[in-house]
C-alpha positions as CSV (number, residue, x, y, z in Angstrom):
1,M,-134.7,-150.1,-149.0
2,P,-137.0,-148.4,-151.6
3,T,-137.4,-149.6,-155.0
4,R,-137.0,-148.0,-158.3
5,P,-140.9,-147.3,-159.0
6,A,-143.0,-149.1,-162.1
7,T,-143.4,-147.0,-165.4
8,L,-146.4,-147.8,-167.6
9,L,-145.2,-149.2,-170.8
10,P,-147.1,-149.1,-173.8
11,A,-148.4,-152.1,-175.5
12,A,-145.1,-152.7,-178.4
13,P,-141.7,-150.9,-178.4
14,A,-143.2,-148.6,-181.6
15,L,-147.0,-148.3,-181.1
16,A,-149.1,-150.4,-183.9
17,L,-151.4,-147.5,-185.4
18,A,-154.4,-149.2,-187.3
19,A,-155.7,-147.4,-190.5
20,L,-159.0,-148.1,-190.5
21,A,-160.2,-145.4,-193.6
22,A,-159.7,-147.5,-196.3
23,G,-156.4,-146.9,-198.7
24,A,-153.8,-145.5,-196.3
25,G,-150.7,-146.5,-197.7
26,A,-147.3,-147.0,-197.1
27,Q,-144.6,-145.4,-198.7
28,P,-143.8,-142.2,-197.0
29,A,-144.7,-139.1,-200.6
30,P,-141.9,-136.4,-201.1
31,L,-142.7,-133.9,-199.0
32,V,-141.2,-130.3,-199.4
33,E,-140.8,-128.8,-195.8
34,T,-140.1,-125.0,-194.8
35,V,-138.6,-124.2,-191.9
36,D,-139.2,-121.5,-189.5
37,V,-135.5,-119.8,-188.6
38,E,-136.0,-120.6,-184.9
39,L,-133.4,-117.5,-183.0
40,V,-132.1,-118.2,-179.7
41,L,-132.7,-116.2,-176.5
42,V,-130.0,-116.2,-173.8
43,D,-130.9,-114.4,-171.0
44,V,-128.3,-112.8,-168.9
45,L,-127.5,-111.8,-165.1
46,V,-124.1,-109.4,-164.8
47,T,-123.5,-108.6,-161.6
48,D,-120.4,-106.1,-160.0
49,R,-118.1,-107.9,-157.6
50,R,-120.7,-107.6,-154.5
51,G,-123.9,-108.8,-156.0
52,R,-125.2,-105.4,-157.4
53,P,-127.1,-105.7,-161.0
54,V,-125.3,-104.1,-163.1
55,L,-128.1,-102.5,-165.8
56,D,-126.5,-99.5,-168.3
57,L,-125.0,-101.9,-170.5
58,R,-125.6,-101.8,-173.9
59,R,-125.9,-104.3,-176.8
60,E,-122.1,-103.6,-178.1
61,D,-120.9,-104.1,-174.7
62,F,-121.6,-108.2,-175.1
63,T,-120.0,-110.7,-177.0
64,L,-121.4,-114.3,-178.0
65,F,-119.8,-117.4,-179.1
66,D,-121.6,-120.5,-180.0
67,D,-119.1,-123.2,-179.5
68,G,-116.6,-121.1,-179.4
69,E,-117.6,-119.1,-182.1
70,L,-118.0,-115.4,-182.6
71,V,-121.5,-114.8,-183.9
72,E,-124.3,-111.3,-183.8
73,I,-126.5,-110.1,-182.0
74,S,-129.5,-109.9,-183.7
75,Q,-132.2,-108.7,-181.2
76,F,-131.0,-107.0,-178.1
77,S,-133.4,-105.7,-175.1
78,P,-132.0,-104.8,-171.6
79,P,-133.5,-105.7,-168.3
80,T,-137.3,-104.8,-167.6
81,A,-137.2,-103.0,-164.5
82,T,-136.9,-99.7,-164.2
83,S,-134.7,-99.9,-160.5
84,A,-133.4,-102.9,-158.4
85,R,-133.1,-103.6,-155.2
86,T,-128.5,-103.8,-154.2
87,S,-126.7,-105.8,-151.1
88,E,-126.4,-102.4,-149.8
89,G,-130.1,-101.6,-150.3
90,A,-129.7,-98.5,-153.1
91,P,-131.4,-98.4,-155.9
92,E,-129.8,-98.5,-159.1
93,A,-131.1,-96.3,-162.2
94,R,-133.6,-96.9,-164.3
95,P,-132.3,-99.2,-167.5
96,R,-132.3,-97.0,-170.9
97,R,-133.9,-99.5,-173.7
98,E,-133.0,-99.8,-177.1
99,S,-135.8,-102.2,-177.5
100,A,-139.2,-102.9,-175.9
101,A,-139.6,-106.3,-174.5
102,P,-143.0,-107.3,-174.7
103,G,-144.4,-110.5,-173.4
104,R,-141.3,-111.6,-171.1
105,E,-143.3,-112.3,-168.2
106,D,-142.2,-115.5,-167.1
107,R,-143.2,-118.6,-165.1
108,F,-142.8,-120.4,-162.0
109,V,-142.3,-123.6,-160.9
110,V,-142.1,-124.8,-157.2
111,F,-140.5,-128.5,-157.1
112,L,-140.9,-130.6,-153.9
113,D,-138.5,-133.8,-154.5
114,E,-140.1,-135.7,-151.7
115,L,-137.9,-138.8,-151.7
116,H,-134.4,-136.4,-151.2
117,L,-135.9,-134.2,-148.6
118,G,-136.5,-135.1,-144.4
119,P,-139.0,-135.0,-142.7
120,G,-137.8,-132.1,-140.0
121,S,-136.1,-130.0,-143.3
122,R,-139.3,-130.4,-145.5
123,R,-141.2,-128.6,-142.3
124,R,-139.3,-126.0,-141.8
125,V,-138.7,-124.9,-146.0
126,L,-142.5,-125.4,-146.9
127,I,-143.1,-122.7,-143.8
128,Q,-140.8,-120.7,-145.2
129,L,-142.3,-121.2,-148.3
130,A,-145.4,-120.5,-147.7
131,E,-144.8,-117.2,-145.9
132,T,-142.9,-116.3,-149.8
133,L,-144.6,-117.4,-152.6
134,G,-146.9,-114.4,-152.3
135,R,-143.8,-112.4,-154.0
136,V,-143.8,-113.9,-157.4
137,P,-145.3,-111.0,-159.4
138,P,-149.6,-111.3,-160.0
139,K,-148.6,-111.7,-163.6
140,A,-146.4,-114.4,-163.5
141,E,-149.0,-117.8,-163.3
142,L,-146.8,-120.2,-160.8
143,L,-147.1,-124.2,-160.8
144,L,-146.0,-126.6,-158.0
145,A,-145.3,-130.1,-158.5
146,T,-143.7,-132.8,-156.5
147,F,-141.7,-135.8,-156.7
148,D,-142.6,-138.9,-154.4
149,G,-141.6,-141.6,-157.6
150,A,-143.9,-140.6,-159.7
151,V,-143.9,-136.6,-161.0
152,R,-147.6,-135.3,-159.7
153,V,-149.0,-130.8,-161.1
154,E,-150.8,-130.4,-157.3
155,V,-151.5,-126.8,-158.7
156,P,-151.1,-126.4,-161.7
157,F,-149.9,-122.9,-163.8
158,T,-152.3,-120.5,-162.3
159,R,-152.0,-116.8,-161.8
160,Q,-154.4,-117.7,-158.8
161,H,-150.9,-117.8,-156.4
162,R,-153.3,-118.4,-153.6
163,R,-153.6,-121.3,-155.0
164,V,-149.7,-122.3,-155.0
165,I,-149.7,-121.1,-150.9
166,R,-153.2,-122.7,-149.5
167,A,-151.3,-126.3,-151.2
168,V,-147.6,-125.5,-149.4
169,E,-150.1,-125.0,-146.2
170,E,-151.7,-128.1,-146.4
171,K,-148.2,-130.1,-146.6
172,I,-147.2,-129.0,-143.8
173,R,-150.1,-130.5,-142.3
174,T,-149.5,-134.0,-144.3
175,P,-147.2,-136.6,-143.5
176,P,-144.0,-137.3,-145.7
177,P,-144.0,-139.7,-147.9
178,R,-140.1,-140.0,-148.6
179,L,-139.0,-143.1,-147.5
180,V,-135.9,-142.6,-145.3
181,E,-132.6,-143.2,-147.2
182,G,-130.8,-141.5,-145.0
183,M,-131.4,-143.5,-141.8
184,A,-131.0,-147.2,-143.5
185,E,-127.2,-145.3,-144.2
186,E,-126.9,-144.1,-141.3
187,R,-127.8,-147.7,-139.6
188,M,-125.2,-148.9,-142.6
189,L,-121.9,-147.2,-141.0
190,A,-122.7,-148.2,-137.5
191,L,-122.8,-151.5,-138.7
192,M,-119.9,-151.9,-140.2
193,P,-117.4,-151.8,-137.4
194,F,-118.8,-154.8,-135.9
195,I,-118.8,-156.3,-139.3
196,L,-115.2,-155.4,-139.8
197,Q,-114.9,-157.4,-136.4
198,T,-116.2,-160.4,-137.0
199,S,-114.8,-160.4,-140.6
200,L,-111.7,-160.8,-138.9
201,E,-113.1,-163.0,-136.5
202,N,-113.7,-165.5,-139.4
203,L,-110.4,-165.6,-140.7
204,R,-108.1,-165.6,-137.5
205,F,-105.9,-168.7,-138.7
206,V,-104.9,-166.2,-141.9
207,P,-102.0,-164.1,-141.2
208,L,-103.0,-160.8,-140.4
209,D,-102.5,-158.3,-142.9
210,Q,-104.6,-161.1,-145.3
211,R,-107.2,-160.5,-142.9
212,V,-107.3,-157.2,-142.9
213,E,-107.1,-157.3,-146.8
214,L,-110.2,-160.0,-147.7
215,A,-112.1,-158.6,-144.6
216,C,-111.8,-155.0,-146.5
217,S,-112.4,-155.7,-150.3
218,N,-115.2,-158.5,-149.4
219,D,-117.5,-157.6,-146.8
220,L,-117.1,-154.1,-145.9
221,A,-117.2,-153.5,-150.3
222,S,-120.7,-155.4,-150.5
223,M,-122.0,-153.3,-148.3
224,A,-120.7,-150.1,-150.2
225,R,-121.9,-152.0,-153.5
226,Q,-125.5,-152.8,-151.9
227,S,-126.0,-149.1,-150.5
228,S,-124.5,-147.7,-154.0
229,E,-126.1,-149.5,-156.2
230,Q,-129.8,-149.0,-154.0
231,I,-129.5,-144.8,-153.7
232,R,-128.4,-145.1,-157.2
233,S,-131.8,-146.0,-158.7
234,R,-133.4,-143.5,-156.3
235,V,-131.0,-141.0,-157.8
236,E,-131.7,-142.6,-161.6
237,A,-135.9,-142.5,-160.4
238,A,-135.8,-138.5,-159.4
239,A,-133.2,-137.5,-162.1
240,G,-135.5,-139.4,-165.0
241,A,-138.9,-137.9,-163.9
242,L,-137.2,-134.1,-163.7
243,N,-135.7,-134.4,-166.8
244,G,-139.0,-135.6,-167.9
245,F,-141.3,-132.5,-165.8
246,V,-138.9,-130.2,-167.6
247,D,-139.7,-131.2,-171.4
248,S,-143.1,-131.4,-170.6
249,L,-142.8,-128.1,-170.1
250,G,-141.3,-127.3,-173.8
251,G,-144.9,-126.6,-174.4
252,F,-145.0,-123.1,-172.8
253,D,-143.2,-119.8,-174.6
254,G,-141.0,-117.7,-172.4
255,R,-138.5,-117.8,-169.4
256,K,-139.5,-120.8,-167.1
257,V,-138.4,-120.7,-163.6
258,L,-137.9,-123.5,-161.6
259,L,-137.1,-124.0,-158.0
260,H,-135.9,-127.0,-157.1
261,V,-136.1,-128.8,-153.3
262,S,-134.6,-131.4,-151.7
263,D,-132.6,-132.0,-148.8
264,G,-129.3,-132.4,-151.5
265,I,-129.0,-135.1,-154.3
266,P,-125.2,-137.0,-154.3
267,L,-123.2,-136.9,-157.3
268,I,-121.7,-140.0,-156.7
269,A,-124.4,-142.3,-154.9
270,G,-123.4,-143.6,-152.2
271,Q,-120.3,-141.7,-151.4
272,V,-119.9,-141.4,-147.5
273,G,-120.2,-145.7,-147.9
274,W,-117.2,-145.8,-148.9
275,E,-115.2,-143.1,-147.8
276,Y,-115.9,-144.5,-144.4
277,A,-114.9,-148.6,-145.1
278,I,-111.8,-146.7,-146.4
279,E,-111.2,-144.8,-143.1
280,L,-111.8,-147.7,-141.4
281,C,-109.9,-150.2,-143.2
282,D,-106.7,-147.8,-143.7
283,G,-106.3,-147.4,-139.9
284,S,-107.1,-143.7,-140.3
285,L,-109.8,-143.9,-138.0
286,A,-108.4,-145.6,-135.4
287,A,-105.2,-144.0,-135.4
288,Q,-108.3,-140.4,-134.5
289,G,-109.6,-142.7,-131.7
290,A,-112.7,-142.3,-133.6
291,V,-113.6,-146.4,-132.8
292,K,-112.0,-147.1,-129.7
293,D,-115.0,-147.6,-127.6
294,S,-116.7,-149.3,-129.5
295,V,-114.3,-151.8,-131.3
296,P,-110.8,-151.2,-129.6
297,E,-109.4,-154.4,-131.9
298,L,-109.7,-152.2,-134.9
299,E,-106.5,-149.7,-133.3
300,V,-103.8,-152.6,-133.2
301,L,-104.5,-153.4,-137.6
302,P,-102.6,-153.4,-140.2
303,P,-103.8,-150.6,-142.5
304,A,-105.0,-152.7,-146.1
305,R,-103.3,-150.8,-148.5
306,M,-104.5,-151.9,-151.8
307,F,-107.8,-151.9,-150.4
308,P,-108.0,-147.3,-151.0
309,S,-106.8,-147.1,-154.0
310,A,-109.6,-150.1,-155.7
311,A,-112.6,-148.6,-153.3
312,R,-111.9,-145.3,-154.9
313,L,-112.4,-146.7,-158.1
314,D,-115.2,-148.8,-157.2
315,M,-117.4,-145.9,-155.9
316,M,-116.5,-143.4,-158.8
317,S,-118.8,-145.8,-160.8
318,Y,-121.4,-145.0,-159.1
319,S,-121.2,-141.3,-160.3
320,T,-124.1,-139.6,-161.8
321,Q,-123.0,-136.8,-163.2
322,S,-124.2,-138.1,-166.7
323,L,-127.4,-137.8,-165.9
324,W,-127.5,-134.7,-164.2
325,D,-125.6,-133.3,-167.9
326,G,-129.1,-134.1,-169.8
327,V,-130.9,-133.3,-166.8
328,T,-129.1,-129.0,-167.6
329,A,-129.3,-130.2,-171.2
330,A,-132.9,-130.6,-171.3
331,A,-133.5,-127.4,-169.1
332,N,-131.5,-125.4,-171.4
333,A,-133.0,-126.4,-174.6
334,N,-136.7,-126.0,-172.9
335,R,-135.4,-121.8,-171.4
336,V,-136.3,-123.8,-168.2
337,T,-133.7,-122.1,-165.2
338,F,-132.8,-123.8,-161.7
339,Y,-132.7,-122.1,-158.7
340,T,-131.6,-125.2,-155.8
341,L,-133.2,-125.0,-152.2
342,Q,-130.5,-127.7,-150.2
343,A,-133.2,-127.6,-147.4
344,S,-131.6,-129.4,-144.8
345,G,-129.2,-126.2,-144.5
346,L,-126.7,-125.7,-141.8
347,T,-126.2,-129.7,-140.0
348,T,-124.4,-131.5,-137.7
349,L,-120.8,-133.1,-138.5
350,R,-120.9,-137.0,-137.8
351,A,-117.3,-136.5,-137.0
352,A,-119.1,-133.9,-134.4
353,S,-122.3,-136.0,-132.9
354,V,-122.3,-138.4,-130.7
355,E,-124.2,-141.1,-131.7
356,G,-124.0,-143.1,-134.6
357,A,-120.9,-143.3,-136.7
358,R,-117.5,-141.2,-136.2
359,T,-116.4,-140.4,-139.9
360,S,-113.5,-137.9,-140.0
361,M,-114.3,-134.3,-140.6
362,T,-112.8,-134.9,-143.9
363,T,-115.7,-137.7,-145.1
364,D,-117.8,-135.3,-143.6
365,T,-116.7,-132.2,-144.9
366,A,-116.7,-134.8,-148.4
367,D,-120.4,-135.5,-148.6
368,R,-121.6,-132.7,-147.9
369,M,-120.3,-131.1,-151.2
370,N,-121.4,-134.7,-152.4
371,Q,-124.8,-133.7,-152.0
372,Q,-124.6,-129.8,-152.7
373,D,-122.3,-131.0,-156.0
374,V,-125.7,-131.5,-158.1
375,L,-127.4,-128.5,-157.1
376,F,-124.6,-126.2,-157.8
377,A,-123.6,-127.7,-161.3
378,M,-128.2,-127.6,-162.1
379,A,-128.7,-124.2,-160.8
380,D,-124.9,-122.8,-162.9
381,E,-124.6,-124.7,-166.1
382,T,-128.9,-123.3,-166.2
383,G,-128.0,-119.2,-165.4
384,G,-129.8,-119.5,-161.6
385,R,-128.1,-119.9,-158.5
386,A,-127.7,-122.3,-156.0
387,T,-128.7,-121.3,-152.4
388,L,-126.7,-123.8,-150.0
389,N,-126.2,-124.0,-146.1
390,T,-128.6,-121.3,-144.7
391,N,-131.7,-121.8,-143.0
392,D,-133.3,-118.7,-143.9
393,F,-134.8,-119.5,-147.0
394,R,-137.1,-116.9,-147.5
395,E,-134.7,-114.4,-149.3
396,V,-134.9,-117.9,-152.2
397,V,-138.1,-116.5,-153.5
398,E,-137.3,-112.6,-153.2
399,R,-133.7,-113.3,-155.2
400,M,-135.5,-115.6,-157.4
401,V,-138.5,-113.3,-158.7
402,D,-135.9,-110.1,-158.6
403,D,-133.0,-111.9,-161.4
404,S,-136.5,-112.5,-163.6
405,S,-136.9,-108.4,-164.0
406,L,-132.9,-107.6,-164.1
407,L,-132.0,-110.1,-167.6
408,Y,-130.6,-108.7,-170.4
409,E,-132.2,-110.5,-172.9
410,L,-129.6,-111.3,-176.2
411,A,-130.6,-113.6,-179.5
412,F,-128.7,-114.9,-182.7
413,V,-129.8,-116.3,-185.4
414,P,-128.1,-120.2,-185.7
415,R,-125.9,-122.0,-188.1
416,P,-128.5,-124.0,-190.2
417,D,-127.0,-127.3,-188.8
418,A,-127.4,-126.6,-185.4
419,T,-130.4,-129.4,-184.7
420,G,-130.4,-131.5,-182.4
421,R,-127.2,-131.4,-181.1
422,P,-125.8,-129.6,-177.6
423,H,-124.2,-126.3,-178.6
424,R,-121.8,-124.2,-175.7
425,L,-122.9,-120.8,-175.8
426,D,-120.3,-117.9,-173.5
427,V,-120.9,-115.1,-173.0
428,E,-118.3,-112.1,-172.4
429,V,-119.1,-108.4,-171.4
430,A,-116.7,-105.1,-171.5
431,R,-116.2,-104.5,-168.2
432,D,-113.8,-105.7,-165.4
433,G,-114.8,-106.9,-162.0
434,I,-118.6,-108.4,-162.9
435,E,-119.9,-111.7,-163.2
436,V,-122.1,-112.4,-166.0
437,R,-124.5,-115.8,-165.0
438,H,-126.7,-117.2,-168.4
439,R,-127.7,-120.8,-169.6
440,K,-124.3,-123.5,-170.9
441,S,-125.3,-124.8,-173.6
442,Y,-128.5,-124.2,-176.4
443,R,-129.7,-127.3,-178.3
444,L,-132.5,-126.7,-181.2
445,R,-135.8,-129.4,-180.9
446,S,-136.7,-130.8,-184.6
447,P,-140.5,-131.3,-185.5
448,D,-140.1,-134.5,-184.0
449,A,-138.7,-133.4,-180.6
450,L,-141.0,-130.5,-179.5
451,A,-143.3,-132.6,-180.6
452,G,-142.9,-135.0,-177.8
453,D,-142.1,-132.1,-175.9
454,R,-146.2,-130.6,-176.4
455,L,-147.4,-133.9,-176.0
456,L,-145.8,-133.7,-172.6
457,T,-147.6,-130.4,-172.0
458,A,-150.9,-131.8,-172.6
459,L,-150.2,-134.7,-170.8
460,L,-148.6,-133.5,-168.0
461,H,-150.4,-129.7,-167.6
462,G,-153.7,-130.2,-169.9
463,R,-152.0,-128.1,-172.1
464,T,-154.1,-128.7,-175.8
465,Q,-154.6,-127.5,-178.9
466,N,-157.3,-128.0,-181.5
467,P,-157.2,-126.4,-184.8
468,H,-158.3,-129.7,-186.5
469,A,-161.1,-130.0,-185.0
470,A,-160.1,-133.8,-184.1
471,R,-161.8,-135.6,-181.6
472,L,-160.3,-138.4,-178.8
473,I,-161.7,-141.3,-177.5
474,A,-160.3,-143.9,-175.4
475,T,-162.5,-147.1,-174.2
476,P,-161.5,-150.1,-172.8
477,S,-162.0,-153.5,-174.0
478,G,-162.8,-155.8,-172.2
479,K,-159.9,-157.2,-172.2
480,R,-157.5,-158.8,-169.7
481,V,-154.3,-159.9,-169.8
482,R,-153.0,-161.1,-165.6
483,K,-152.6,-157.6,-164.1
484,R,-153.1,-155.5,-167.8
485,A,-155.9,-154.3,-169.6
486,E,-156.7,-153.5,-173.4
487,V,-157.9,-150.3,-173.6
488,V,-159.1,-149.1,-177.6
489,I,-158.1,-145.3,-178.0
490,T,-160.1,-144.4,-181.1
491,L,-158.7,-140.7,-183.3
492,L,-160.9,-139.1,-185.6
493,I,-160.3,-136.6,-187.8
494,P,-162.0,-134.7,-190.7
495,F,-160.4,-134.7,-194.0
496,E,-161.0,-130.9,-194.7
497,E,-159.4,-130.2,-191.5
498,L,-156.0,-131.8,-193.1
499,T,-154.1,-130.6,-196.1
500,L,-154.4,-133.0,-199.0
501,L,-152.5,-132.2,-202.8
502,P,-153.5,-133.6,-205.8
503,G,-151.7,-137.0,-206.6
504,E,-152.3,-139.7,-209.7
505,K,-154.6,-141.9,-207.6
506,G,-156.8,-139.2,-205.9
507,L,-155.6,-136.5,-202.9
508,H,-153.8,-137.6,-200.6
509,G,-151.5,-136.7,-197.3
510,Q,-149.2,-137.5,-194.1
511,V,-150.0,-137.7,-191.4
512,S,-147.9,-138.4,-187.7
513,V,-149.6,-139.3,-184.4
514,L,-147.7,-139.5,-181.3
515,L,-149.3,-141.1,-178.5
516,A,-148.9,-141.8,-174.3
517,A,-151.0,-142.3,-171.2
518,R,-151.0,-141.4,-167.8
519,D,-152.5,-142.6,-164.6
520,E,-153.5,-140.8,-161.2
521,A,-150.3,-142.0,-159.7
522,G,-148.3,-139.8,-162.1
523,N,-146.6,-142.9,-164.0
524,R,-146.8,-142.5,-167.7
525,T,-145.7,-144.3,-170.6
526,G,-143.1,-143.6,-173.0
527,V,-143.9,-141.8,-176.6
528,G,-144.6,-143.8,-179.1
529,E,-145.7,-142.0,-182.8
530,K,-146.1,-143.3,-186.1
531,S,-146.6,-141.4,-189.6
532,L,-148.9,-142.7,-192.2
533,V,-150.0,-142.1,-195.6
534,L,-153.3,-141.3,-196.8
535,E,-154.6,-141.8,-200.2
536,V,-158.1,-140.6,-199.9
537,D,-160.6,-140.3,-202.9
538,P,-162.1,-136.9,-203.4
539,A,-165.4,-137.5,-202.8
540,D,-164.5,-138.9,-199.7
541,V,-163.4,-135.1,-198.6
542,G,-166.1,-134.9,-196.5
543,E,-166.0,-137.7,-194.3
544,Q,-162.9,-137.9,-191.2
545,F,-160.3,-140.6,-191.2
546,E,-160.1,-142.9,-188.3
547,Y,-157.5,-144.5,-186.4
548,Q,-157.4,-146.7,-183.5
549,V,-154.9,-148.2,-181.3
550,S,-155.3,-150.4,-178.5
551,M,-152.8,-150.0,-175.0
552,E,-152.7,-152.5,-172.5
553,L,-152.1,-150.5,-169.0
554,P,-152.2,-151.8,-165.7
555,V,-155.6,-152.3,-164.0
556,G,-156.5,-150.5,-161.0
557,S,-155.9,-147.2,-162.3
558,T,-157.2,-143.9,-163.8
559,Y,-155.6,-142.5,-167.1
560,Q,-155.0,-139.8,-168.9
561,I,-155.1,-139.7,-173.0
562,A,-152.8,-137.9,-174.8
563,A,-152.6,-137.8,-178.1
564,A,-150.8,-135.1,-180.8
565,V,-151.4,-135.1,-184.9
566,R,-148.9,-133.9,-186.8
567,D,-150.1,-132.2,-190.5
568,L,-146.6,-133.3,-192.5
569,V,-148.2,-131.4,-195.8
570,G,-149.3,-128.6,-194.3
571,G,-147.2,-128.2,-191.0
572,E,-149.8,-127.6,-188.8
573,S,-150.4,-130.0,-184.6
574,S,-153.7,-130.8,-182.9
575,Y,-152.7,-131.7,-178.7
576,L,-155.6,-133.7,-177.3
577,T,-156.4,-135.1,-174.6
578,A,-159.2,-137.7,-172.9
579,A,-159.3,-139.2,-169.7
580,L,-160.7,-142.9,-168.7
581,P,-163.7,-142.2,-166.8
582,S,-163.1,-145.0,-164.1
583,P,-160.1,-147.4,-163.1
584,L,-159.4,-150.4,-165.2
585,E,-160.3,-153.7,-164.4
């Protein structure tokens, strides 16, 4: 079974930034901050019972609630579409406009979860995506990213959509990187009846009912538990990577639409193993004759009466709900809408198959829903759509694009204490027989959190800004400890580009420096941050301030380094990157 991908770690839990310029103080100076009021934008899609878009609504038709409290809609923009394709193919009337909506072009992301994408479905979905990505509007930017243990931006945001299409076509011709988790799970299910039979034979001196209980509670539960732990580690890696990628999109303005492609992701890791063990042990499969040909002894065994309830409690401990709650919260905080696509499409149930484990229809249905629950929740919580149980994916891109032009945009001023925690959003429309789709929450990011997200944007997407005319230099020091090498990172900032206030001992200011690194495989460090006070002699204002940080990174890879400089007095921030030209040795 695969192991969780390694994560690069900084040399220390907090980056030890050494101020090489003289006079760096230890205590921060008091600052007077000015806070800009950030509007919360809510994109709303309204359809009737037949799925047709409703485009003639006005501001007064909407009611907006923040954590259950009515809030005033301070800005309103109707859909940008002049007409819309309906479920019957008839065009809708041109929408009325109360205000212009400049800059509402969306950014579209195709995100392939290669660890949860099987070879057969992978090829089919890539072919159909290559055929349909040309429908993305020419003015919209398109990005291709993959996850195979680490996130890779295969093609950064571009209006040259043909680049993305060519990259997808190239993937059709390359072998899938997936470590086939499904095959290992099928082998486990096939082995369970024989493990049960062997355990019963080894316990032949114990009364039969106790034998069944012991064999189920120990051996089968152990198999299910081991499988759940392995699957959960993969799900944790996928959720963590997606969460970080979504945060990296926070540095881009506007709405981001992310098409997530996978065969499905289990909400309860390893659920089917537990359900199959319960079916074997409670006698339900034997009663159906499902194990008759392979293990006839199971037909006459008494059920393990205590096992099902204990197994279900154990199974629920492998729920990954909290991970995906974090992903959708991050998406809503960064105005990312998920469109999820289950590439496995219509599949044959195990209960109907000739080969492999013969689970019941109930367990097969539960397993199918378990694979879909994450995809549905990601789409529903962020105001998108989930495409499930179909082999034709060609309408997904068209629907994603159409929806973007059918959105109402509402805005409101949040409460002063809203920063830092999630808030529930509810939108009601004063019309019967309609469905309203929108993101279910929002979270205003603090300046620190915003800077961290934009640092990831620079690291993953190369999106930089440098109003401080700062320079970032990364140089291997030649020191090496085991399989890690030291890299010295130097940050040079002209004093005259910083806001310095007069004080008793000259000029003073305060800056915050954030750093992170990423290797060529997509693994990255955490974000380290250090806040420093500057005490500057007025005669040195024409000089530059120098900081250094040392990071120990695994050898054998090239690295991209990203730094953020926040002027905590002036309020400006810079984000810049530097690359190590050759692999660390």
